[in-house]
Every structure is written in C-alpha cells, then in structure tokens.
N, C-alpha and C positions, 0 to 999 in steps of 0.2 A: 579682479574682480569687483562682486556689492561692496558699497558698505555700509552693506546691512547682516554679515552675516562677522561670525567666527572665526570658521575655516583658516588652518596650515596650511595653508595652497603651495609653500615648499616644498612638507610637508609633501599632502597630494602628487603634485609632480610626483616627489622620488619612486616611492607609493607605479605610478603608473608611466614607471617612465616619458615624463614629460618635463620642461623650463615653465613656471610661471606665468610665458609670457608665451608659452603652447596651449596649457591649459586655454588660458584667454584666448587664441584666439580658432584651438577648436569648441569652444562654448558658447565664440558669440560666429559661429560657418554658416549658422541659417539649415543643416542638416545632422537632422539628428540622428548619434551618438550611446553608441555605448562599450565600458572595456573592460574586462573582469584579473583581474593581481586578485595571484589563488598565491595561498601562504606560501611559504615557502619551512616555515617552524611552528613548536607547538604557540615561541610568543604571537604569531602575528593572526591575521583575520584572512579572510576572503574575501575581499569585497564586489562592489559592482559599479565604478560609474559612469552615472549614464549624464548627457545634454541634450536640449532641444534646440539647441544649434542658437538658439532666441537668446544666450546668457545666464540661465532655468541650468542647471544640475544637483544632480539626486550623487545622496552613495547610501547603496546596500553594501548592510554591514552584516557579519552571518551568528554575529553572537546578537540575544535576543535578550537578555533577564524573566522576560514574560514568555515566552515559549518556544521549549528544547528545539523545534522543528518554525523558527520564524526569523526574518532576519530586519536591525536595525536598521529605518530609511531618517534618512539626514538633507533639507534639502538647504544650499544657499538660499542668501536674500527671498523675498517670503510670496516664489513664485517658479513651478516646476512645467510646462503639460506636456504629456503620452498622453498616443492614443491607444485602447483598451489591448489589440496587439503587441504593438510594443509591448507596453511589460507586462504581456507573458511568457511572453518572449525570453524574457532580462531574467524571471525570475525561473526558468527550464532551464535557461544557461546558465546561470546562479548556481541553482541545486546541483545540477550537470560537475559545474567549477569542483562546489566541492567535496561532493559524493569522488569525483576522482582528477583530482588535483587536478588539472587541466588546464590554457588557459584559453578566452577566447571575447575576439573584439570587434568587436559590429554588426549593425542590425545586421541580420539576411538581409 
C-alpha cells in the first residue's frame, strides 16, 4: 500500500474479510467500491471502507469525538477521489448499518 500512511492493513483486512493482497488488488481495480463492516459487540465500531479504485482508500468510523451523530474519516496516502452521489449513498448506507446492524457492500 501507500508508503505515506500509517494504516494497519493486516487489521483492516481482518475487519473487512480480505487479505492484505486482496485489499491492495481491490484498491487498484479501477472500480470505485465500498464495504461496511458492522460491529459485532460494544468494543467494536461499524466502519465503512471505500476505494476510488486508483489506490485511494478512505475509512469512515462511527465514532466521532466532536459530534454525537458524526463520523471519523481517515484517508490513506494523500488523496482519495469520489463523486457526490457516491458519498451520499455511502453516508446513507453507513447510517442505516449503524442503526440496523446490517452488512452492506459495494456501490449500487
């Protein structure tokens, strides 16, 4: 993955049921996509992992210190591209997953 980030790709792979190699291939597929991993206990967070398909990835976590109904966003490397329709779908589906504890993957 990118030499410019400090993400733990092994832990990320475990959370989203992918190997490190699988994450790498997914993030360079030239197909934007996302996966939501729902928390299975109170010690975990529901998180959304998005790729722009060109090595950019973004992680949205349900915990946010500044807002009661907010998300924490981390970006690997130095950029990640997405269109407005996609981010709207992602936020809507992440909110649904947090409230209903359901698994959602990929862009409609």
